[in-house]
N, C-alpha and C positions, 0 to 999 in steps of 0.2 A: 504494500500499499504506500502510495506517495503521501507525504506529510507537509503541512505548512504550519509552523509554530508561531504563535503570537504570544506565548507566555511559557513559563517552565514550572511544572508542578513539583513540589519538593516533599510533600507529605506522603508517606507510604502507608498511611493507615486507612486508606479509602476515602480521600477527601474530595474526589472529583465527581462532578455530576455529568453523566453521559447523556447528551442530547442527540437522539437519533433524528437526523435531518431528512430533508426530502420535500418539504413544503414551504410556502411563504410564511406560514405561522411559526415554523421552526426558526426562521430568521428573526422574526419579531420577538419571540420568546427568548432567544439567545441574547439579543440586545438588552432586553429587560433584565435578564439574569446578570449580565455584565454590570449593569447599573447597580444591582444589588450586591455586587462584588462577590458573586458565587462563581468559583472556578469551574468552567465547563469545557468538556471535550465534545466537540460537534463532529459527527461523521456524515459525510456526503459521498455520493457515488461518482460525481463528475467534477472535473476541474473548473468548469464554468460555474457550478453551483457554489463553490467556495467564495467567489467574488461578491456574492450577495451579503456576506457577513462583514460587518464593520470591524476594523482593527481595534482590538481591545487587549489590555493586559490580562483579562480574565477569560479570554477565549482561545482555544486551540482547535484548529480545524484539520481533520484527517480526511484525505481524499482517496477513494477507491473502494472496491468491493471487500466485504468481510466474510470470512469463512464461518458460516452459521454453526457448523459443527464444533467450532472451537471458541465460541464466544465466552465461555467461562474463563479460559486462559487469557483471552483479550481483556476482560474485565479486571482480572487480577494484575496483569502486566501494566495496565494503565492506572491502577490504583483507584478504580471507580467505586464509589460508595452508594450510588443511587442512579436510576435511569428514568429519563423522561422521553418517551417514545412520541415523537412528532413526525413520524414517517407518513408517507401517503397512505390513505385508507386501503389501497390495494397492495401495499407492500407487506404481504402476509408473512413471507418467509422470515424476514428480519424481526418482525414483531413476535412471532412464535418462538424464534430462537432466543430472543432477549427475555421473554417471559420464562422460558425453561431455565436459562442461565441464572437469572436472579432468584428464582425459587431455589435452585440447587445451592446458591451461595447465601441465601437468606438476606437478600438486599431488597430495598424498596423499588417498586416499578410503578410508574404512573403513565397512563396513556392519555394524551390529549386527543380527543375525538372531535374532528371537524364537524360542526353542526350540519345535519342533513336538511335539505330544503323540503318544504311541504310537497307531498305527492301531487303531481299535476292532474287536473280533471279533464285535460284535453284528450279527446278520444283518439288522437293521433299519437299520443305518447304511450309507449309500451315499456313496462318494467320487466326485465328478464333476469334469471338467476344464473345463467351461464351462456356462453357463446353458441352452444349448440342450437339454441333457439333461433339464431339468425343465420347460421351456416346452413342454409337450406334454399333450394331453388325458388320456392314460393316467396322468399324474402328478398333474395339478391338478384335474381334474373330480371332483365329488362329495367334495371334501375341504375341511377347514377348516385352511388353511395359514398358519403364522406365518413371516414373513420377518425375519431378523436379519442382513441383508446390508449394511446401510448405505443411506443415502438415494440414493446415486448409481446404484444398481442397480434402484430401484423402478420407473423408467419402462418397463422391459422387461415388467413385469407389467400395465401399464395395459390392454392389449387383453383381458385375462382377467377384468377386474373384473365384467363382466356374465355371466360363465360359471361362476364358482366363488366361494368365500368366502375372502378374503385379509385377513390382519392383518399389521401391521408394528410392529416396535420400532425406534425411531430415537433419535438423540442429541437432547438438549434444546436445539435451536437453531432460530432462525427459518428458516435456510437448509434444514435437514432437514425441517421442518414444511411449508414451501412446496413442496418437491419431492414429498413424500408426497401432499399434497393435489392437486397437478397430476397425479399418477399415478392419481388416483381413489380414494384411501383416505379414508373418512369418519372424523370424529373418534372415533366409537365403535369404530373398528377400528385405532386408533393408540395407542401408549404411548411416552412419551419418558423414557428412563432412560439414565444414563451408567454404564458398567461401572466396577468389577466388580459383578456381580449375584449375590446369594447363591443357593444351590441351592434354599432354601425359597421365595424370591420367584419364581425361575424356574419351579419346579413349580406354584406357586399361579397364576401367570399363565396357563400352559398349560391348567390345569384350569378356570380361570374362563372362558376363551374356548372351551373344548371343542375344543382343537387336536387334529387327527388326524395332522399331519405338520409338520415344521420344515425350512426351508431356510436354511442359514447359511454362514459362511465358515470356512476353516481358519485361525483367528486365534490359536491356541495357548491356553494356560491363562489368560493375562491377558484374553483375549477371552471366556473362559468356555466354550471348546470342550469341555473335559473334563467340565464340569458338564452341558452339553447331552447329551453321549453317555450319561452316567449316568442322567439323567432319562428320556431316550428309551427306555432299557432298562426302567426301572421302570414307566413308563406304557405300554409296548409301542406307542410312537409311532415312525413312520419319520423318520429324520433324514438329510437330504441335505447333504453338506459340500463346498463348492466349494474345490478344492485351490488352494494358493498358486501365483501365476505364478512361473515359473522364469527368473530373470535371471542373467546371467553377471557377478556382482559381482567386482570386482578383488581385494578382500580382505574376508573375513567374520570377524567376531568372534562367538563362540558364547556369550559370557557378558559381563556388565557388567564384571567384573573384567578381562577381556582387552581390552575396549573402552577402559577407563580407562588401562590400561598403555600402549597404543599412543599415546593422546593425550598422556599424561604424557611419554613418550619424545620425541615430536615437539616438545612445548613446551620441554622442557629443552635440546634441541639447537637450537631456533630462537632462543631468547632474545629474545622479543618484549617490548614494554613496554606498560604500562597505567597510566592515571591515574584514580583514583577521583573521582567527583563529590563 
């Protein structure tokens, strides 16, 4: 894993809060924790993501994938005393691994759960539990389908590239672009944008490409789910929303205020130490 150090932890008693990044809320919470002078280790998967975090003596950012099978060793090596999981709602593997590791080590784990938006009453909005519901001729054939699922899901649509017209919006990263190209998407059917995306831009993109249906994830307002629902109704376009995976999180924080409160309480009781660079 590549690393970018903004501070140096010196306490080997488990004085570091591990913030599992991956969302805009992770950036906001990390900034707030730094103001509280709580030393945080933030993990992100791409080099681009690290630039969203402001430089602080109380933040250290590690870039790259983690071996889920050895998270216990990672936690001990990094002197982590508690975990705040602010990963994407669909990043199931890292969440499951962190839950298992903290249970084994008897450490606090808190999940910040992005608020879900109210279920749409639009008859053109369909909520699905898995992709098999849309990987079917009656859904995909004779359509111009926009996928905003993230690059990890695009390979499922590779067999359909010769049977229907597919477009994808991905994050502006080399990893996402490579995955999209491997899944058969040509450059003229790809656009790389990082959320948030305005309603005006979203609508213009759908109209520019002549989209007849959209397949997306239940990523909440920060992921533009509410905007997609509104535009689908305006343009009379079908919208398929993949529901979030249901995990049994030990503790769930429903707001950033609540997440900050539990972290603050842990830090005050723990009395870890920190030395600025």
